[in-house]
N, C-alpha and C positions, 0 to 999 in steps of 0.2 A: 218573658214577654215575646221573645223571638219565636218560641214554639207556638204561642197563641196566634201570632201574626201569620206564621206559616200554615197553621191549621185553617185559619180564616181564608187565606189565599187559596188553599186547596179546595175549600168549599165553594168559593167563587168560580174557580176553574171548572169544577164539576157542574156547577149551575150553567156556565157558558156551554159546556159540552152537551148538557141535557136539553137545552133550548135551541141552540143553533146547529146547523148542519156541520159535519166534521170539518170541512174546509173553512167555512166561515168562523167556526170556533177557533181553529188553529191560527187563522189570520188575526183574529181579535186578540188572542193570547200573545201572539208574537208582537203585536203592537203595544198592548197595554200592560202585559206582565213581563215579557222579555225585553220590552222597550226598544224594539228594532225600528229603524227608520222606514218610511214608506218605500223608498227605493230598494232597500234590502228585502223587504217583503215581496215587492213586485218581482224582483229577480228570483227569489226563492220559489215563487209559485208560477213563474213565467207569465205574468200578467202586467198590463200597463198600470202606471201609478194611479190614473183616474179610476180604473176598475177597483183597485185596492181601496181607494178613498170612498168609493160608492159602497163597497161591501162593509166597510167600517161604519159608515153612516147608517146603513140599513140595519146592521147588527145592533148598534147602540139603541136605535128606536125600538127594535123588536125585543131586546132585553128589558128595556124600560117597561114595555107593555106586559111582558110575560113573567118576569122574575119577581118573586116576592122579596128578594134581598136587595134589589137595586131600585 
């Protein structure tokens, strides 16, 4: 079952990367796949927490509209 879960996760990651810009996809993956905190992501991308939160909200909305998996 771990293999199936990993395959499914990889499919979702590919979906994120195909729909979102590279940076937005990486931020989304860092938050929801790698489970990094907002402050860690903000530091990694040299952006304010509020900008990261905004990117995550926009990305979620866009993925819901464009993804057939989500």
